[in-house]
KELO-772810 format. One record per atom (N, C-alpha, C): residue number from 1; residue in three letters; x, y, z; atom name. Coordinates in steps of 0.1 Angstrom, whole numbers, plus 5000, padded with zeros to 4 digits. Layout:
<site nr="NUM" rest="Ala" u="X" v="Y" w="Z" atom="CA"/>
...
This chain:
<site nr="1" rest="Unk" u="0940" v="0636" w="9073" atom="N"/>
<site nr="1" rest="Unk" u="0930" v="0643" w="9066" atom="CA"/>
<site nr="1" rest="Unk" u="0933" v="0658" w="9065" atom="C"/>
<site nr="2" rest="Unk" u="0926" v="0665" w="9056" atom="N"/>
<site nr="2" rest="Unk" u="0928" v="0679" w="9055" atom="CA"/>
<site nr="2" rest="Unk" u="0920" v="0685" w="9044" atom="C"/>
<site nr="3" rest="Unk" u="0924" v="0697" w="9040" atom="N"/>
<site nr="3" rest="Unk" u="0917" v="0704" w="9029" atom="CA"/>
<site nr="3" rest="Unk" u="0926" v="0706" w="9018" atom="C"/>
<site nr="4" rest="Unk" u="0922" v="0701" w="9006" atom="N"/>
<site nr="4" rest="Unk" u="0930" v="0702" w="8994" atom="CA"/>
<site nr="4" rest="Unk" u="0922" v="0710" w="8983" atom="C"/>
<site nr="5" rest="Unk" u="0929" v="0717" w="8974" atom="N"/>
<site nr="5" rest="Unk" u="0922" v="0724" w="8963" atom="CA"/>
<site nr="5" rest="Unk" u="0928" v="0720" w="8950" atom="C"/>
<site nr="6" rest="Unk" u="0919" v="0718" w="8940" atom="N"/>
<site nr="6" rest="Unk" u="0923" v="0715" w="8926" atom="CA"/>
<site nr="6" rest="Unk" u="0916" v="0725" w="8918" atom="C"/>
<site nr="7" rest="Unk" u="0922" v="0731" w="8908" atom="N"/>
<site nr="7" rest="Unk" u="0916" v="0741" w="8899" atom="CA"/>
<site nr="7" rest="Unk" u="0912" v="0735" w="8886" atom="C"/>
<site nr="8" rest="Unk" u="0902" v="0742" w="8881" atom="N"/>
<site nr="8" rest="Unk" u="0897" v="0739" w="8867" atom="CA"/>
<site nr="8" rest="Unk" u="0899" v="0752" w="8859" atom="C"/>
<site nr="9" rest="Unk" u="0903" v="0751" w="8847" atom="N"/>
<site nr="9" rest="Unk" u="0905" v="0763" w="8839" atom="CA"/>
<site nr="9" rest="Unk" u="0895" v="0763" w="8827" atom="C"/>
<site nr="10" rest="Unk" u="0885" v="0754" w="8828" atom="N"/>
<site nr="10" rest="Unk" u="0875" v="0754" w="8817" atom="CA"/>
<site nr="10" rest="Unk" u="0861" v="0752" w="8823" atom="C"/>
<site nr="11" rest="Unk" u="0858" v="0759" w="8834" atom="N"/>
<site nr="11" rest="Unk" u="0845" v="0759" w="8840" atom="CA"/>
<site nr="11" rest="Unk" u="0841" v="0745" w="8845" atom="C"/>
<site nr="12" rest="Unk" u="0850" v="0737" w="8850" atom="N"/>
<site nr="12" rest="Unk" u="0847" v="0724" w="8856" atom="CA"/>
<site nr="12" rest="Unk" u="0846" v="0712" w="8847" atom="C"/>
<site nr="13" rest="Unk" u="0849" v="0714" w="8834" atom="N"/>
<site nr="13" rest="Unk" u="0849" v="0702" w="8825" atom="CA"/>
<site nr="13" rest="Unk" u="0861" v="0693" w="8827" atom="C"/>
<site nr="14" rest="Unk" u="0872" v="0699" w="8831" atom="N"/>
<site nr="14" rest="Unk" u="0884" v="0691" w="8835" atom="CA"/>
<site nr="14" rest="Unk" u="0891" v="0698" w="8847" atom="C"/>
<site nr="15" rest="Unk" u="0900" v="0690" w="8854" atom="N"/>
<site nr="15" rest="Unk" u="0906" v="0695" w="8866" atom="CA"/>
<site nr="15" rest="Unk" u="0921" v="0692" w="8865" atom="C"/>
<site nr="16" rest="Unk" u="0929" v="0702" w="8870" atom="N"/>
<site nr="16" rest="Unk" u="0943" v="0701" w="8870" atom="CA"/>
<site nr="16" rest="Unk" u="0948" v="0693" w="8882" atom="C"/>
<site nr="17" rest="Unk" u="0946" v="0680" w="8882" atom="N"/>
<site nr="17" rest="Unk" u="0950" v="0672" w="8893" atom="CA"/>
<site nr="17" rest="Unk" u="0965" v="0670" w="8895" atom="C"/>
<site nr="18" rest="Unk" u="0973" v="0674" w="8885" atom="N"/>
<site nr="18" rest="Unk" u="0987" v="0674" w="8887" atom="CA"/>
<site nr="18" rest="Unk" u="0992" v="0685" w="8897" atom="C"/>
<site nr="19" rest="Unk" u="0983" v="0695" w="8899" atom="N"/>
<site nr="19" rest="Unk" u="0987" v="0706" w="8908" atom="CA"/>
<site nr="19" rest="Unk" u="0976" v="0707" w="8919" atom="C"/>
<site nr="20" rest="Unk" u="0979" v="0701" w="8930" atom="N"/>
<site nr="20" rest="Unk" u="0970" v="0701" w="8941" atom="CA"/>
<site nr="20" rest="Unk" u="0976" v="0710" w="8952" atom="C"/>
<site nr="21" rest="Unk" u="0967" v="0719" w="8957" atom="N"/>
<site nr="21" rest="Unk" u="0971" v="0728" w="8968" atom="CA"/>
<site nr="21" rest="Unk" u="0967" v="0723" w="8981" atom="C"/>
<site nr="22" rest="Unk" u="0976" v="0722" w="8991" atom="N"/>
<site nr="22" rest="Unk" u="0973" v="0717" w="9004" atom="CA"/>
<site nr="22" rest="Unk" u="0970" v="0729" w="9013" atom="C"/>
<site nr="23" rest="Unk" u="0958" v="0731" w="9017" atom="N"/>
<site nr="23" rest="Unk" u="0954" v="0742" w="9025" atom="CA"/>
<site nr="23" rest="Unk" u="0955" v="0739" w="9040" atom="C"/>
<site nr="24" rest="Unk" u="0952" v="0727" w="9044" atom="N"/>
<site nr="24" rest="Unk" u="0953" v="0722" w="9058" atom="CA"/>
<site nr="24" rest="Unk" u="0957" v="0707" w="9057" atom="C"/>
<site nr="25" rest="Unk" u="0965" v="0703" w="9066" atom="N"/>
<site nr="25" rest="Unk" u="0968" v="0688" w="9067" atom="CA"/>
<site nr="25" rest="Unk" u="0967" v="0683" w="9081" atom="C"/>
<site nr="26" rest="Unk" u="0959" v="0690" w="9089" atom="N"/>
<site nr="26" rest="Unk" u="0958" v="0686" w="9103" atom="CA"/>
<site nr="26" rest="Unk" u="0943" v="0683" w="9106" atom="C"/>
<site nr="27" rest="Unk" u="0936" v="0678" w="9097" atom="N"/>
<site nr="27" rest="Unk" u="0921" v="0676" w="9099" atom="CA"/>
<site nr="27" rest="Unk" u="0917" v="0662" w="9104" atom="C"/>
<site nr="28" rest="Unk" u="0924" v="0657" w="9114" atom="N"/>
<site nr="28" rest="Unk" u="0920" v="0645" w="9120" atom="CA"/>
<site nr="28" rest="Unk" u="0931" v="0638" w="9128" atom="C"/>
<site nr="29" rest="Unk" u="0929" v="0627" w="9132" atom="N"/>
<site nr="29" rest="Unk" u="0938" v="0619" w="9140" atom="CA"/>
<site nr="29" rest="Unk" u="0936" v="0605" w="9137" atom="C"/>
<site nr="30" rest="Unk" u="0944" v="0596" w="9140" atom="N"/>
<site nr="30" rest="Unk" u="0943" v="0582" w="9137" atom="CA"/>
<site nr="30" rest="Unk" u="0930" v="0576" w="9142" atom="C"/>
<site nr="31" rest="Unk" u="0924" v="0567" w="9134" atom="N"/>
<site nr="31" rest="Unk" u="0912" v="0560" w="9137" atom="CA"/>
<site nr="31" rest="Unk" u="0914" v="0551" w="9149" atom="C"/>
<site nr="32" rest="Unk" u="0926" v="0548" w="9153" atom="N"/>
<site nr="32" rest="Unk" u="0928" v="0539" w="9164" atom="CA"/>
<site nr="32" rest="Unk" u="0931" v="0547" w="9177" atom="C"/>
<site nr="33" rest="Unk" u="0928" v="0560" w="9176" atom="N"/>
<site nr="33" rest="Unk" u="0930" v="0569" w="9188" atom="CA"/>
<site nr="33" rest="Unk" u="0920" v="0564" w="9199" atom="C"/>
<site nr="34" rest="Unk" u="0922" v="0567" w="9211" atom="N"/>
<site nr="34" rest="Unk" u="0913" v="0563" w="9222" atom="CA"/>
<site nr="34" rest="Unk" u="0899" v="0569" w="9220" atom="C"/>
<site nr="35" rest="Unk" u="0889" v="0562" w="9224" atom="N"/>
<site nr="35" rest="Unk" u="0876" v="0567" w="9224" atom="CA"/>
<site nr="35" rest="Unk" u="0874" v="0578" w="9234" atom="C"/>
<site nr="36" rest="Unk" u="0866" v="0588" w="9231" atom="N"/>
<site nr="36" rest="Unk" u="0865" v="0599" w="9240" atom="CA"/>
<site nr="36" rest="Unk" u="0850" v="0602" w="9243" atom="C"/>
<site nr="37" rest="Unk" u="0846" v="0607" w="9254" atom="N"/>
<site nr="37" rest="Unk" u="0832" v="0609" w="9257" atom="CA"/>
<site nr="37" rest="Unk" u="0825" v="0619" w="9248" atom="C"/>
<site nr="38" rest="Unk" u="0813" v="0617" w="9245" atom="N"/>
<site nr="38" rest="Unk" u="0805" v="0627" w="9238" atom="CA"/>
<site nr="38" rest="Unk" u="0791" v="0627" w="9244" atom="C"/>
<site nr="39" rest="Unk" u="0787" v="0639" w="9249" atom="N"/>
<site nr="39" rest="Unk" u="0775" v="0640" w="9257" atom="CA"/>
<site nr="39" rest="Unk" u="0762" v="0637" w="9249" atom="C"/>
<site nr="40" rest="Unk" u="0763" v="0638" w="9235" atom="N"/>
<site nr="40" rest="Unk" u="0751" v="0635" w="9227" atom="CA"/>
<site nr="40" rest="Unk" u="0750" v="0620" w="9223" atom="C"/>
<site nr="41" rest="Unk" u="0761" v="0613" w="9222" atom="N"/>
<site nr="41" rest="Unk" u="0761" v="0600" w="9217" atom="CA"/>
<site nr="41" rest="Unk" u="0769" v="0590" w="9225" atom="C"/>
<site nr="42" rest="Unk" u="0771" v="0592" w="9237" atom="N"/>
<site nr="42" rest="Unk" u="0779" v="0583" w="9245" atom="CA"/>
<site nr="42" rest="Unk" u="0794" v="0584" w="9242" atom="C"/>
<site nr="43" rest="Unk" u="0800" v="0575" w="9235" atom="N"/>
<site nr="43" rest="Unk" u="0814" v="0577" w="9232" atom="CA"/>
<site nr="43" rest="Unk" u="0816" v="0577" w="9217" atom="C"/>
<site nr="44" rest="Unk" u="0826" v="0583" w="9212" atom="N"/>
<site nr="44" rest="Unk" u="0829" v="0585" w="9198" atom="CA"/>
<site nr="44" rest="Unk" u="0842" v="0578" w="9195" atom="C"/>
<site nr="45" rest="Unk" u="0844" v="0574" w="9183" atom="N"/>
<site nr="45" rest="Unk" u="0857" v="0568" w="9178" atom="CA"/>
<site nr="45" rest="Unk" u="0867" v="0579" w="9177" atom="C"/>
<site nr="46" rest="Unk" u="0880" v="0576" w="9176" atom="N"/>
<site nr="46" rest="Unk" u="0890" v="0586" w="9175" atom="CA"/>
<site nr="46" rest="Unk" u="0892" v="0593" w="9161" atom="C"/>
<site nr="47" rest="Unk" u="0882" v="0591" w="9153" atom="N"/>
<site nr="47" rest="Unk" u="0883" v="0596" w="9139" atom="CA"/>
<site nr="47" rest="Unk" u="0881" v="0612" w="9139" atom="C"/>
<site nr="48" rest="Unk" u="0889" v="0618" w="9130" atom="N"/>
<site nr="48" rest="Unk" u="0887" v="0632" w="9128" atom="CA"/>
<site nr="48" rest="Unk" u="0876" v="0635" w="9118" atom="C"/>
<site nr="49" rest="Unk" u="0874" v="0647" w="9115" atom="N"/>
<site nr="49" rest="Unk" u="0864" v="0650" w="9106" atom="CA"/>
<site nr="49" rest="Unk" u="0867" v="0664" w="9099" atom="C"/>
<site nr="50" rest="Unk" u="0864" v="0665" w="9087" atom="N"/>
<site nr="50" rest="Unk" u="0867" v="0677" w="9079" atom="CA"/>
<site nr="50" rest="Unk" u="0857" v="0678" w="9067" atom="C"/>
<site nr="51" rest="Unk" u="0852" v="0689" w="9064" atom="N"/>
<site nr="51" rest="Unk" u="0844" v="0689" w="9052" atom="CA"/>
<site nr="51" rest="Unk" u="0836" v="0702" w="9049" atom="C"/>
<site nr="52" rest="Unk" u="0827" v="0700" w="9039" atom="N"/>
<site nr="52" rest="Unk" u="0818" v="0711" w="9035" atom="CA"/>
<site nr="52" rest="Unk" u="0826" v="0723" w="9031" atom="C"/>
<site nr="53" rest="Unk" u="0837" v="0722" w="9024" atom="N"/>
<site nr="53" rest="Unk" u="0845" v="0733" w="9020" atom="CA"/>
<site nr="53" rest="Unk" u="0838" v="0741" w="9008" atom="C"/>
<site nr="54" rest="Unk" u="0839" v="0754" w="9010" atom="N"/>
<site nr="54" rest="Unk" u="0834" v="0763" w="8999" atom="CA"/>
<site nr="54" rest="Unk" u="0844" v="0774" w="8997" atom="C"/>
<site nr="55" rest="Unk" u="0847" v="0777" w="8985" atom="N"/>
<site nr="55" rest="Unk" u="0857" v="0787" w="8981" atom="CA"/>
<site nr="55" rest="Unk" u="0851" v="0799" w="8973" atom="C"/>
<site nr="56" rest="Unk" u="0856" v="0810" w="8975" atom="N"/>
<site nr="56" rest="Unk" u="0852" v="0822" w="8967" atom="CA"/>
<site nr="56" rest="Unk" u="0865" v="0830" w="8964" atom="C"/>
<site nr="57" rest="Unk" u="0865" v="0836" w="8952" atom="N"/>
<site nr="57" rest="Unk" u="0876" v="0846" w="8949" atom="CA"/>
<site nr="57" rest="Unk" u="0873" v="0859" w="8954" atom="C"/>
<site nr="58" rest="Unk" u="0882" v="0865" w="8962" atom="N"/>
<site nr="58" rest="Unk" u="0880" v="0879" w="8967" atom="CA"/>
<site nr="58" rest="Unk" u="0884" v="0889" w="8957" atom="C"/>
<site nr="59" rest="Unk" u="0881" v="0902" w="8960" atom="N"/>
<site nr="59" rest="Unk" u="0883" v="0913" w="8951" atom="CA"/>
<site nr="59" rest="Unk" u="0898" v="0914" w="8948" atom="C"/>
<site nr="60" rest="Unk" u="0907" v="0911" w="8957" atom="N"/>
<site nr="60" rest="Unk" u="0922" v="0912" w="8955" atom="CA"/>
<site nr="60" rest="Unk" u="0928" v="0900" w="8948" atom="C"/>
<site nr="61" rest="Unk" u="0919" v="0891" w="8943" atom="N"/>
<site nr="61" rest="Unk" u="0924" v="0879" w="8936" atom="CA"/>
<site nr="61" rest="Unk" u="0928" v="0867" w="8945" atom="C"/>
<site nr="62" rest="Unk" u="0928" v="0869" w="8958" atom="N"/>
<site nr="62" rest="Unk" u="0930" v="0858" w="8967" atom="CA"/>
<site nr="62" rest="Unk" u="0918" v="0849" w="8968" atom="C"/>
<site nr="63" rest="Unk" u="0919" v="0837" w="8973" atom="N"/>
<site nr="63" rest="Unk" u="0908" v="0828" w="8974" atom="CA"/>
<site nr="63" rest="Unk" u="0905" v="0825" w="8989" atom="C"/>
<site nr="64" rest="Unk" u="0893" v="0826" w="8993" atom="N"/>
<site nr="64" rest="Unk" u="0889" v="0823" w="9007" atom="CA"/>
<site nr="64" rest="Unk" u="0882" v="0809" w="9007" atom="C"/>
<site nr="65" rest="Unk" u="0887" v="0800" w="9014" atom="N"/>
<site nr="65" rest="Unk" u="0880" v="0787" w="9016" atom="CA"/>
<site nr="65" rest="Unk" u="0876" v="0785" w="9030" atom="C"/>
<site nr="66" rest="Unk" u="0863" v="0782" w="9032" atom="N"/>
<site nr="66" rest="Unk" u="0857" v="0781" w="9045" atom="CA"/>
<site nr="66" rest="Unk" u="0853" v="0766" w="9047" atom="C"/>
<site nr="67" rest="Unk" u="0854" v="0760" w="9059" atom="N"/>
<site nr="67" rest="Unk" u="0851" v="0746" w="9061" atom="CA"/>
<site nr="67" rest="Unk" u="0850" v="0744" w="9076" atom="C"/>
<site nr="68" rest="Unk" u="0846" v="0731" w="9079" atom="N"/>
<site nr="68" rest="Unk" u="0847" v="0728" w="9093" atom="CA"/>
<site nr="68" rest="Unk" u="0858" v="0717" w="9095" atom="C"/>
<site nr="69" rest="Unk" u="0864" v="0716" w="9106" atom="N"/>
<site nr="69" rest="Unk" u="0875" v="0707" w="9108" atom="CA"/>
<site nr="69" rest="Unk" u="0875" v="0703" w="9123" atom="C"/>
<site nr="70" rest="Unk" u="0878" v="0690" w="9125" atom="N"/>
<site nr="70" rest="Unk" u="0880" v="0685" w="9138" atom="CA"/>
<site nr="70" rest="Unk" u="0894" v="0680" w="9139" atom="C"/>
<site nr="71" rest="Unk" u="0904" v="0688" w="9144" atom="N"/>
<site nr="71" rest="Unk" u="0918" v="0684" w="9145" atom="CA"/>
<site nr="71" rest="Unk" u="0920" v="0675" w="9157" atom="C"/>
<site nr="72" rest="Unk" u="0933" v="0673" w="9160" atom="N"/>
<site nr="72" rest="Unk" u="0937" v="0663" w="9171" atom="CA"/>
<site nr="72" rest="Unk" u="0931" v="0667" w="9185" atom="C"/>
<site nr="73" rest="Unk" u="0926" v="0679" w="9187" atom="N"/>
<site nr="73" rest="Unk" u="0921" v="0683" w="9200" atom="CA"/>
<site nr="73" rest="Unk" u="0906" v="0677" w="9201" atom="C"/>
<site nr="74" rest="Unk" u="0901" v="0671" w="9191" atom="N"/>
<site nr="74" rest="Unk" u="0887" v="0665" w="9192" atom="CA"/>
<site nr="74" rest="Unk" u="0876" v="0675" w="9192" atom="C"/>
<site nr="75" rest="Unk" u="0879" v="0688" w="9190" atom="N"/>
<site nr="75" rest="Unk" u="0869" v="0699" w="9190" atom="CA"/>
<site nr="75" rest="Unk" u="0866" v="0703" w="9176" atom="C"/>
<site nr="76" rest="Unk" u="0854" v="0703" w="9172" atom="N"/>
<site nr="76" rest="Unk" u="0850" v="0708" w="9158" atom="CA"/>
<site nr="76" rest="Unk" u="0850" v="0723" w="9157" atom="C"/>
<site nr="77" rest="Unk" u="0857" v="0728" w="9147" atom="N"/>
<site nr="77" rest="Unk" u="0859" v="0743" w="9146" atom="CA"/>
<site nr="77" rest="Unk" u="0853" v="0747" w="9132" atom="C"/>
<site nr="78" rest="Unk" u="0848" v="0759" w="9131" atom="N"/>
<site nr="78" rest="Unk" u="0845" v="0765" w="9118" atom="CA"/>
<site nr="78" rest="Unk" u="0858" v="0772" w="9115" atom="C"/>
<site nr="79" rest="Unk" u="0864" v="0771" w="9103" atom="N"/>
<site nr="79" rest="Unk" u="0877" v="0776" w="9100" atom="CA"/>
<site nr="79" rest="Unk" u="0877" v="0781" w="9086" atom="C"/>
<site nr="80" rest="Unk" u="0887" v="0789" w="9082" atom="N"/>
<site nr="80" rest="Unk" u="0889" v="0793" w="9068" atom="CA"/>
<site nr="80" rest="Unk" u="0904" v="0794" w="9066" atom="C"/>
<site nr="81" rest="Unk" u="0907" v="0794" w="9053" atom="N"/>
<site nr="81" rest="Unk" u="0921" v="0796" w="9048" atom="CA"/>
<site nr="81" rest="Unk" u="0920" v="0806" w="9036" atom="C"/>
<site nr="82" rest="Unk" u="0928" v="0817" w="9037" atom="N"/>
<site nr="82" rest="Unk" u="0929" v="0826" w="9026" atom="CA"/>
<site nr="82" rest="Unk" u="0942" v="0823" w="9019" atom="C"/>
<site nr="83" rest="Unk" u="0941" v="0821" w="9006" atom="N"/>
<site nr="83" rest="Unk" u="0953" v="0816" w="8999" atom="CA"/>
<site nr="83" rest="Unk" u="0953" v="0823" w="8985" atom="C"/>
<site nr="84" rest="Unk" u="0965" v="0822" w="8979" atom="N"/>
<site nr="84" rest="Unk" u="0967" v="0827" w="8965" atom="CA"/>
<site nr="84" rest="Unk" u="0974" v="0816" w="8957" atom="C"/>
<site nr="85" rest="Unk" u="0972" v="0818" w="8944" atom="N"/>
<site nr="85" rest="Unk" u="0978" v="0809" w="8934" atom="CA"/>
<site nr="85" rest="Unk" u="0992" v="0812" w="8932" atom="C"/>
């Protein structure tokens, strides 16, 4: 799992799915990973988690994408990627 970006050049009516940008590719671990303790819910499965991505164009033309991600360490992080086309 990870964070991918796809652009629209017509205000969202169509999407350039032939050109996908990979911002992160480390957003999880195999679902068959060992169960680990969770103080709120007992035990959790080995699944990773990533989502709620939001992007904005910055003044210099770069794009900032903010999201949460649970990588292989099992800890959920608030993270961002600054990228350019």
